[in-house]
Backbone as CSV, one residue per row, in Angstrom:
resi,resn,N_x,N_y,N_z,CA_x,CA_y,CA_z,C_x,C_y,C_z
1,MET,143.807,100.631,201.954,144.084,99.867,200.622,143.118,99.117,200.477
2,LYS,142.668,99.128,199.054,141.496,98.535,198.524,142.015,96.744,198.218
3,ILE,140.913,95.859,198.131,141.067,94.734,198.167,142.139,94.329,196.811
4,ILE,141.325,95.130,195.581,141.880,94.941,194.197,143.461,95.459,194.371
5,ASP,143.766,96.501,195.024,145.106,96.828,195.344,146.210,95.711,195.998
6,LYS,145.537,95.210,197.010,146.357,94.122,197.569,146.784,93.012,196.728
7,TYR,145.257,92.458,195.798,145.601,91.287,194.820,146.668,91.720,193.794
8,LEU,146.514,93.042,193.277,147.333,93.448,192.307,148.756,93.072,192.558
9,ILE,149.090,93.846,194.107,150.615,93.777,194.584,150.931,92.647,194.729
10,ARG,150.070,91.608,195.293,150.421,89.966,195.498,150.820,89.721,193.998
11,GLN,150.311,89.658,193.164,150.348,89.181,191.820,151.596,89.571,191.404
12,PHE,151.691,90.702,191.340,153.125,91.548,190.930,154.371,90.686,191.610
13,LEU,154.306,90.850,192.933,155.447,90.205,193.717,155.445,88.735,193.571
14,GLN,154.645,88.105,193.429,154.552,86.564,193.308,155.178,86.343,191.611
15,THR,154.709,87.181,190.765,155.455,86.971,189.252,156.777,87.296,189.264
16,VAL,157.169,88.221,190.052,158.641,88.865,189.935,159.404,87.793,191.059
17,PHE,158.677,87.208,191.823,159.607,86.182,192.836,159.836,85.190,191.807
18,PHE,158.649,84.545,191.062,158.901,83.111,190.388,159.879,83.575,189.129
19,SER,159.801,84.554,188.462,160.414,84.955,187.603,161.672,85.116,187.683
20,LEU,162.269,85.482,189.041,163.768,85.765,189.532,164.273,84.607,189.586
21,LEU,163.521,83.552,190.304,164.068,82.098,190.416,164.115,81.407,189.259
22,ALA,163.421,81.711,188.248,163.661,80.934,187.082,165.152,81.618,186.515
23,PHE,164.868,83.009,186.374,166.064,83.365,185.707,167.465,83.130,186.534
24,ILE,167.527,83.009,187.890,168.652,82.734,188.431,168.742,81.107,188.173
25,LEU,168.235,80.227,188.140,168.319,78.930,188.030,168.828,78.619,186.411
26,ILE,168.314,79.398,185.558,168.808,79.213,184.268,170.226,79.840,184.029
27,PHE,170.201,80.995,184.737,171.864,81.483,184.513,172.821,81.023,185.239
28,LEU,172.294,80.186,186.758,173.567,79.321,187.039,173.845,77.850,186.652
29,VAL,172.648,77.455,185.728,172.997,76.060,184.905,173.856,76.560,183.686
30,ILE,173.584,77.588,183.052,174.350,77.868,181.846,176.129,78.440,182.150
31,ASP,175.934,79.102,183.462,177.405,79.454,184.005,178.158,78.203,184.519
32,ALA,177.205,76.999,184.987,178.122,75.836,185.390,178.511,75.321,184.499
33,MET,177.810,75.022,183.353,178.081,74.391,182.043,179.393,74.886,181.297
34,GLU,179.373,76.179,181.581,180.336,77.015,180.515,181.750,76.629,181.493
35,ASN,181.559,76.892,182.643,182.820,76.858,183.703,183.150,75.278,184.207
36,LEU,182.554,74.358,183.997,182.610,73.039,184.175,184.016,72.615,184.098
37,ASP,184.579,72.606,182.761,185.591,72.554,182.262,186.826,72.898,183.092
38,ASP,186.683,74.378,183.326,187.707,75.058,184.198,187.972,74.420,185.661
39,PHE,186.584,74.146,186.362,186.704,73.528,187.339,187.199,72.134,187.588
40,ILE,187.073,71.408,186.485,187.522,70.006,186.546,189.076,70.040,186.346
41,ASP,189.526,70.788,185.305,190.863,71.002,185.156,191.777,71.363,186.259
42,GLN,191.128,72.214,186.941,191.760,73.109,188.146,191.795,72.190,189.473
43,ASN,191.192,71.044,189.323,190.661,70.131,190.544,190.289,70.953,191.537
44,VAL,189.315,71.644,191.117,188.560,72.812,192.504,187.686,71.834,193.384
45,PRO,187.849,72.126,194.734,186.982,71.076,195.398,185.406,71.619,195.205
46,TRP,184.470,70.971,195.383,183.003,71.078,195.273,182.670,72.404,196.504
47,ILE,183.263,72.177,197.360,182.807,73.465,198.473,183.136,74.739,197.775
48,ASN,184.409,74.780,197.263,184.935,76.299,196.811,183.785,76.502,195.464
49,ILE,183.141,75.673,194.901,182.232,75.940,193.544,181.244,76.097,194.158
50,LEU,180.626,75.716,195.082,179.335,76.129,195.847,179.523,77.413,196.433
51,HIS,180.637,77.577,197.151,180.750,78.939,197.571,180.839,79.937,196.399
52,TYR,181.595,79.999,195.437,181.291,80.688,194.251,180.115,80.855,193.693
53,TYR,179.320,80.109,193.600,178.043,80.198,192.972,176.892,81.122,194.244
54,VAL,177.370,80.647,195.543,176.641,81.323,196.413,176.815,82.980,196.612
55,VAL,178.108,83.409,196.304,178.793,84.548,196.270,178.187,85.276,194.942
56,PHE,178.062,84.651,193.970,177.762,85.118,192.629,176.133,85.366,192.515
57,THR,175.353,84.625,193.394,173.744,84.684,193.140,173.435,86.197,193.324
58,PRO,173.927,86.911,194.482,173.508,88.183,194.659,173.789,89.285,193.238
59,GLU,174.892,88.951,192.576,175.260,89.476,191.501,174.021,89.508,190.364
60,ILE,173.935,88.251,190.097,172.615,87.891,188.963,171.336,88.726,189.342
61,ILE,171.200,88.502,190.834,169.904,89.482,190.967,169.862,90.761,190.739
62,LYS,171.096,91.540,191.053,171.146,92.759,190.919,171.412,92.988,189.408
63,LEU,171.651,92.131,188.549,171.772,92.400,187.063,170.236,92.215,186.501
64,LYS,169.558,91.227,187.143,168.323,90.938,186.266,167.136,91.461,187.160
65,LEU,167.230,92.247,188.084,165.795,92.570,188.787,165.331,93.775,188.081
66,LEU,166.049,94.707,187.684,165.446,95.919,186.737,164.878,94.953,185.522
67,LEU,165.291,94.340,184.941,164.960,93.705,183.533,163.432,92.988,184.056
68,LEU,163.572,92.273,185.102,162.362,91.419,185.474,161.354,92.489,186.078
69,PHE,161.281,93.637,186.558,160.247,94.388,186.813,159.742,95.032,185.570
70,PHE,160.467,95.225,184.874,159.802,95.878,183.457,159.222,94.805,182.472
71,LEU,159.616,93.675,182.839,158.871,92.505,182.081,157.508,92.330,182.853
72,VAL,157.503,92.269,183.922,156.377,92.103,184.755,155.506,93.038,184.668
73,GLN,155.619,94.183,184.571,154.866,95.412,184.473,154.425,95.458,183.263
74,CYS,155.156,95.036,182.117,154.519,94.782,180.929,153.610,93.906,180.686
75,SER,153.336,92.925,181.104,152.635,91.433,181.316,151.247,91.627,182.072
76,LEU,151.474,92.474,183.102,150.275,92.518,184.057,149.080,92.995,183.611
77,PRO,149.380,94.053,182.547,148.126,94.453,181.723,147.242,93.548,180.908
78,VAL,148.460,93.066,180.271,148.005,91.885,179.221,147.267,90.922,179.577
79,ARG,147.670,90.363,181.012,146.852,89.148,181.883,145.494,89.570,182.165
80,TYR,145.531,90.912,182.639,144.177,91.454,183.262,143.220,92.042,182.300
81,GLN,143.658,92.198,180.816,142.757,92.694,179.902,141.458,91.825,179.741
82,ARG,141.843,90.537,179.968,140.654,89.539,179.383,139.338,89.729,180.426
């Protein structure tokens, strides 16, 4: 494997990782704000809320990963065109 290939793969995976992290955080914050009223009204313990989001995170990853690969793949040529 050439050095340029390793560099491009590393850049691709790094971009995917940080984009996925940002999408997950945004999605969790928005979902928490939407469901906070329900959690408070039902007197749900914090440990159950935490468990809900731990279990829900893989579903978010599954939903967003394909979109992220597409966006990162489209952004890489633009970034290295300079």
